[in-house]
N, C-alpha and C positions, 0 to 999 in steps of 0.2 A: 503493499498500498505506498503510495507516495506522500511523503509530509508537504505541509501547504507550501515551505519553500521550495520544496524539490517540482512541485508543478508551478509555481509561480516562475523558477527559472525556464520551464519547457515553455510556458506561456509567453516570456517575454523572446527566448529564441526564435519561436514560430513566427511571432510577430515581426522580427525585425526581416525575417525572410518574404514578408507581405502575403502569408499563407493563414488570415484570418479564418478561415472554414477550417484548417486543422487545430485552433485551437478549443473547436469543440469538442476532438477526440480528450485533450487535457482536462475540459471541465463536462461531463455529457450529461450535467442536470441544464448548460445551455442548451442543449440541441432538443431536449423534450421537457420542459419546466413541471414539475409534478404540483401538486396541491400539498401545501404547508399550514403551518401557524401564520408564519411572516407572509409578504407579499411575495407574489409569483412573480417568476424571473421571466424576461423577455427574450426571446430569441435574438439570436446577432446573425444568423445566415437562414437564408431562404432559397431553399434550393428549386430551382422551375418546375421538378417532376413534381413536387408535391401540389402543385395550382396546375396540373395538367400537362404539361410541355411533353411532348414524347423523345426530339431528339432521333427520328427515323428519317430523318431527310426526306420526308414525303408530307408529313403534316403542316399546316402552318399552325406554328408555335404563337406566334406574337400575342394572342389572349391569353394565354398561361401565363407568357413572361411579363408584362403587363398586372395582371393580378398579383405577381409575385410582388414587384416594384411596391405597387398598391399597399400590398401587406406589411411591405417593407419600414414605408414611410408612415403608416400609421403606427406601428409600432414604436415611431422617434427614430427610425434609422436603422439602417442592417447592411447586410452585403446577400446581395442577390448571386447565387451560384447556378454555373451550368457547367454539368457534371460533363463527362466525355461523352459527343453526338453531334449530330448534324441539325441545328434548330433552323428552320424556315421558316421566315418572319419579314412581315410590312412592319409599320412606323413603329418601333419603339420609346415609350415617352418616360424619360428621366425624371426624378423626384430628388428635393432636397434631401441629404444627410444620407443618402443610398448611394450604393456602389455596385457594381456590376465585375463578378470575377468569373473569368474564363480559365476551366481548367485544361492542363494537358489533353489533346485530342477533341476538343469542343471548337465548335465551328457557327458563328452567327451567319446565314446564308438569306442574303436578300431576295425574297422572292419576287419570280417575275412581274415586272411593271406592264401594264396594258400595252399594246402595242398599236401603231398608227391606224387609227380608225376604231379602234375595239375600246369600251368603256370600262372592262375589269382585267387584272389580270392572272396571275395561276389560283386556280381554286375560286375564281370571283371575287378575289382581292384587290386592294387599293392602300396604295400609300397617303395618309395623312394630306389633307388641301393644303395645297400652299394658301400662305397668308392675302389675302388684298395687295393689290397694287397701289402703291403710293405717288405721291408727287415728285417723290425722289429717285425712283427707279429707274428712271432715265440717264443716271450719271454713276450705273454700273450694271453689269451683267446681270441676266436672268437669276443665276446662281446664288448671285451677292443677295439679292432681295428677299430671299424666303428661305426658311428653318425647317418649318413642321415638314417638309414632303422629303423626309429621310429617314433612312434606318434606323437611326438611332438620333433623337433629338430631345430637347432642352432649354427651356425659358426661364430667365428670373430665378434660377434656384440657385442653391449654395451647397457647397460641404461634398461634392459627387467624386466619382471616380470610376474608370475604367481599366481592370487590370489583368494580369493573370497572362499565360502562355499560348491561349488559344487564339484561333483566326476569325478576323470580321470577311467576309467574302461578299460584295456588293454585287454578286452576279446579274442581280436584274434591275442595277439602276442604268440611269442615263447619264452620259456623259455631256449632256449637253447640247443639245439642238432646239430649236424652236417651233411652233405651227406653221405652216405653210411653205417650210423647206424639204425640199426632194431629199427622198433617202438616197444614198450612196450610189454614186453611179450616173445618177440624172442629172441633165444639165450640163451647159457649156463648161467645157474644162474639164469634167466630171470631179468637180471639188468634193461635192459630196454632202455627206449629212450636215447640215448646219453650218459654221463660220470655221469647225476645226480642219485639220487636215486629214484625208482617209488613212487607213491603217495599212498592214503589212500582209500579205497573206503569208501564210506557212508558220505564223507565231504560234507559241504553245497557249491553248487556251486555259490553264491553269495548272498551277503547281501540283506536282505529286504529293505533294503533304495534304492540298486540300482534296484532291479526288480521295485520298487515305481516308478522310473524317467523314467523308459526304459519297459513298458511294453508290446511293440510292439517289440523290439529287444529281450526282454526274448523269445518269440516264434518264433524268425527266426529259421531256419534250422542251426544247427553247433554252437548254442547260449549254454549258459551257461546253466546247466541241464539235457543236452542230453550227453549220453555215449560217451566215447571219441571215435573219429574217428578211432586212431589205437590203437587197442591193448586191446582193448573193457574196458567195465566200470571198475574204480578202479585202472587204470594204469597212469591217468593222474594223474593232481593236483587240484582237484576241480571239476573232469567230465567234464572239456574242452577238445575241440577236440586239438590235438598236431601236431605242427608245426617243419620243420629242420629250425633250423636259419640261417643257410647259403644256404638255396634255395633262389633262385632270386625272389623278390616280398615279400619275407616274412619281417613282424617287428619284433624287439625283443628286444625293450626296450619304456616304454613309455616316458619318456624324456629324452636326451641327448644333450648337449651341450659341444662345445669344442673351448678353445681360447677364452673365454666372460671376459668381464667386469659390474661390477656392476650388480650383479642379484638378483632377490627376489624372492622367493618360498613361500607363505604363504597360511594357513587357508583351503587348500583343501584338500579333501579325496583321495586316491588311491589303487584302489582294482585291485588286478594281473597284476603288472606291468610289466613281462616278466623277461627277464635275470637281468635286473635291472628297476627298479623302477622309479630311477632316475642315471643317470650317468652323471657327470659332470667333465670333463677334461682340466685342463689349466685355469680353472676360478677363477676369483679373485675379492675379495670385495664379497663375497657369504654371503647370508642370509638365512636360512631355517627355517621358525620358524609357530610351531603351527600344523603340517601336521600329520594326520591318514594315514598310510599305511598297508594294508593286503594283502602280495604278495606273488608269488609263488617261489622269488629267493632272490636277495638281495635287501633289501630295497633301501639306496643308498648310492652310489660308490661315493666318494670324491676325485677324483684323482689328484695328481699333481697341487694342488689349495693353494693360500696362501689369505690369512686376511680370515677367513671361521666362522661363527657363526650359529650353530645349536641348536634350544631350543624348548622347550617344545612338543616335539614328539612322536606319538607313533607308534611303527613300530613292528607287529607282521610277522616275517617269518622264518614259521618252516621248510624249505627248504637251507634256507644258513643265509647268514649273515645279520643284520640291519642296522647298521651304521658302514662305512668302508671308513675310510682314505686310499689312497692306493698311491702311488709313481712309477707307472709301466713307460714302455718305452713309452707309446703307441704315443706319441708326436713324437719318433723318437729320442729323447734325454733325458737327466737325469735332471729332475725339482723337485723340495724340497719342500716338505708339511710341510707351514711354518704358525703358529698365526691362531691355532684351538682354538673354544670355544665349546665345547659339553656340553649343559647343560639342567637340569629339562626333562630328555626324559625317557621313559616308553620302553622297547624291551621286546619280547618275543618269542618263538618257539613253544609253546604248544596249541596253538587255531587253530582249524581247518580254513581254509583258508574262509574269510567272515564272520566269526561271531563275528570278533571285532568290524569290520564297521557297523554292524546291531545292536551290540550291549548287542546279546544274548552269547557271550564268551563261547562257547563250545569247552571243551578241547578234544584232542583225549583221549579216555577213554578205549583202549585197552591195552595190553603191547606191542602186534607187533607194533601199531601205533607209541610208542614212538621210533622205532629203524628207521623210515622214515624220521626222522624231529628234531626239536629240537634245529637247530644252535641257530639262532637268536639274536647275541652278538653284543657289539661293539668291532672292530678288526682292528689296524692299521696292514695293511698288508692283505693278503700275497706279492703280487706285491709291491716290495721295492726298485728298483733301485735308485729312485731319493733321499727317506730319508723322515724324520718327525722329524721336531723340534720346539719347543715353543707349546706343545698343554696342554690346561686344559680341564678335564673330569671331571664333579662334580655334582651331585643331580640326579642320574638317578637310576631306577627300574631295575632289571634284573629277568623276572620270566619264568620257564620251557626251560633252554636255555642254553648255553653254558656261559662261564664268559667272563671277559676281556682279551683278547689277546693283544700283544705288541711284533710286530715281525719284525725284519730285517733279511731276507736270501739271499737278492738279491745284496749286498755289499754297501750298504747305510747306513748312520746313523741313528740312534735313538735316540734322546736327548733331555733334559730338560722337561720331561714329567710331568706333575701333576696329581692325580687322586683321588679326595676326595668325602667324603660322598656318598657310592654306597650302596644300599640295594640289596640284591640276594636270590632267592628262587628257589627251586626245582632246582640246577643247577644240569646238566648231566655229565658234566667232572670236569675240576676244576676251583677254581675260577679265581683265577690269571696265566696267562701265559704269561713267557716274555722268547722268542727266540731269538737268536743270532745262525743263523748258515750259512750252505755255499751251499745252493742250487744253488745261482750263473746264474741264467735264465736272460742272457743278452749279452750285446758287449764281446766279450774276446779281449785281445789285450793290448796297453798301452794308455795312456794318460788320461782325466779328465772322458772320458765317456767307460773306460774299467771297467769290471767287476770283483771287488775283494772282499775280505771279510770286512763286514763294522765293524762297532762301535755300542754297545749300553751302555748309560751310563746315568747319572743324573738323577732317576726316585723315584720319590717321590709317597707312595700310603697311605693314611689314610681313617680312617672313613668308613671299609668297614665291613657288617655286613652280612653273608651268612647263610641262614638256609636249611637245608637237603640238602645236596650237596652229589654227587656221593664218594666216598672213595679211588677207586683203583688208582686214580693218584695225590691223593692231590694238591698243587699247584707247577706247576715247576718255576724254574727260572735258564736257562742254557745256558751257552756258548757251544765252542765246542775246542776242545785243541788248544791252543798259541792264541786264541780271546776270553777273560773271560769279562763277563758283568760286568761291573762297577759302584759305586757310587749308590746305591739302598737302601731308606731308605720305612720300612714298618712299621706302627703304628696304634694302637687302632683298631685290627683288630679282629674280632670274627667268627670263622665259625663252625659251626655244621654240620657232614656230618654223613653218613651211619654207617661207621666201619664195623669190619669184616674181617680184614686183620691178613692172617695167618703168624703162626713162620717162612714158608717156603716162603713169600712173604717177609718178611725180610733180607732173603738172597738174592736176588732179584741182578743178575748183570745186569747193565744196559746198553744196546747199546748205540755208540754215535749218529748214523744214521747222522752224518754232513751235507750230501747234499740232506736229505728228506724234503718232504712238511712240511712243518711245523702244526702241530695239538697236541692239550692236549693228544691224545692217540697215540702218532709217537712212544714213548718209552716202549707201554707195562706198564704194573702193575710197581708200584714203591716202592720200598723199605722205604718211608714214606708217612703217613696217613695225614700228616700236610703239610710240606715244602720240597720239594726237590731240592736243591742247588747245583750246578755242575758248574766249572770253573767260579767263580765269585769272583772279588774284591771289598772291600770294600762295606759291605752289615751290616747294622743296622736292628734290629727288634724290638720293642718295642711296649709291652702292647698288644701282641698276646693270644688269646686263642681259641686253637683247642680242641672243644668235640665231641669224637667219639659217637654215638647212642647205637651201641652196642663194646663191648671190641675189640680192637685191637692190634695184636702184633708184629706193627710195630713201630719204635721211631716217634715223632711227627715230627723231624726235621733231615734231612739228609745231612750230608755236604760232596762231594767231589772236592778237587783241589778247596778251597774255600778259601781267604786270608783276614786279618784282619776284622773279621765277631765281634759285638756284640749282643750281645743277653740278652736283659733284661725284667724283669716282662714278664714272658712267660709262660703260663697258659696251662699243658697238662696232663693228667697221665704220673705217673713215674714209673708206671711197666707195660711193661717194660719200660728200661731206655728210658726217653723223646728224651735225644740226641745222633747221631752217629756221631763222627768228624772222617774222613777218609781224608787223604792226605791234611789235612788243618793246616793251622798255624792262630799265631797272634786272638787265639780264646777267647772271654771273655764271660763268662755266669754268669749274676748278677741277683737276689733277683726274681727269678724264682720259680714256682711250679712244673715246668717239670722237674727240673734237680738241684742240687746243685752248687754255686756257683763253678766256674769253670774257669781255666787260662791254654791256650795250647800258648805256646811259637811259 
C-alpha cells in the first residue's frame, strides 16, 4: 500500500509528463467517486467513450465529444480524454477550463464537408455555420473572418488546452475556395479551384501513421487516396476531395480560437489542416509547443495576439506559409501583435503532403512540382493593420521554401524585431525580405482606426546561414517614397546562391509598386545579387558574405535612396564592383573584400 508521500511523488511525476489522465491510476477515487460522509469528489478526466463515442472510424462522434466537453465544463473543468481510436467529427466546441488530451493511437478526423451543390456532408452532417458577414470582411480573406466553421473552435473562453501525442486530421476540410469559382481544371489557364495554385499529381494522400489509426476511415467514400471529387486526380492537394469554403456546412480550419486567454497547444500532430491548421485571433497568453504540422495551406496564423510562445514545432506547408504572425482587422479594430517568441522550429515547403508525419520525407521531385508550392516560411504579415512589436525569432531551420519575411503594408508599425541563429537551405526566392508598403487594405478616414502608411524600424538580424538560394531577387529591404525603413542591423550572415545574373540584369530599373501585394518576387529581377536596399535610413551591415555559385554580373549590394549606411567586412566578388550606390548619402565602406574603403558624404 502506498503512503501518502509516495502517492504524492507519483502524482507530481506524472503531472510533469503532461499525463493528466494517468493521475487517476494513483488516486482511483478520482475515477469513480463514491458516496461518503464528506463532499463528493469531482472527476478530473472525462473519457469520450463514456459519453457514446466509438472511435471506430465510421460513426460520427462529435455529439458524444461535445457532451463530454459540456460535462467537464459543468464540473468546473477537467480533461476530456481520447483513447486510441479514430473519431470522425464535425464541429467540436471548446469550453473554459477544459482540456482535450489525445492519447497515443488516437485521431480526430474531420468528416467530409458537403461537396459543391450538396447541402450535407458525411452521414448527413455539417460543420457549424460561419458567423454573419461584417462591414470589415473585405479587409482580409474569408478564412480570417470566421471561426465557428471549423473542426475544433472556441470563442471568448479561458484556460484551455489541446495536448497529447495523437493526431488531428482535417481530411474533410476545405483549403479555401469561394462560391462561383469553378473546380480545378476549369477556366482559362487551368488556375483551378479558387485563388490558390493547384496541387501535384502523385502526392502522398496521408501519412501511414494516419492510415494506421484510421483503417476504416481510409476506406470510406471520399476519403484520402480517392481521386479528387472536382477536376480529377492531380488537381487537389494530396488527392483529397475539394470543398468550397464559403458554402454552407463546409469546414475550413482545423483549430480556430477567437478572443481567448491562457491557451496551450502541445505535442499533437496535425495533417491537412484546411485553410489554416491553427487560426488564433485575439488570443493572449498562448503557448504552442512540439507540434508536427503537415498541411495544405497555412500551418499556424497567430493574429492580433499578445504574449505568445511558439517552440519546437515542425511545419511543412508547400502551398502557403508555415508560421505566420498577422495583425488583421478581423476583430473589427486594430490590435497589435506584441511579445512573441518563436524558437527552435523547422519550416519547409518541399515535402509531399503527409510524408513529414509518416517519416518518409518525400520531396517534390520534378521541376514542375516546384512551381506549385514551396512557400513554407516564417512571415510577419501580410495582414498588418494592427502592427507588430517586441518579437524574437531564433534557432530556426528553413528548407525548400521562401525565406524570412517582415512586412507592414496595411498602415501599422513593425518595430523591435530580433532574428538570430537561422539556417536556410534551398530557398526559392530571397533569404531576407523586409517591406514597408502602402497596400492600405483597411478602414479609411480619420482617427486611430484609419489606414495610413505605417513604420518599419529597429530590426536586428544576425547569425544567418543560407545555402543554395535562388539568385534573381537577392534579399530586399525596401520602403516607398517618403516612407523609409529605419534602423536595421545585419551581421554574421553567409549566403550562397545560384548566381548567373547578367550585365543586362544589372541595368534593370526597378518599379516602386508601392500598393502591391508584398512578395519577394513583386519587383521582378533585381540589379543586385546580394542585397537590394531602397528607401532606407540608418542601416549597418557587418561580416556579411555573399557567394554566387556561378559568375554574376550584378553588384552584391545596390542602394537607392539610402542614407547613413555602414558596410563593414563585406565579402563578395569585386568584379564587377561589389557596391553600387545610387541617390544615397552618408555611406561608409570599410575593411571589405567586396570593394575598397569608401566614404560618400
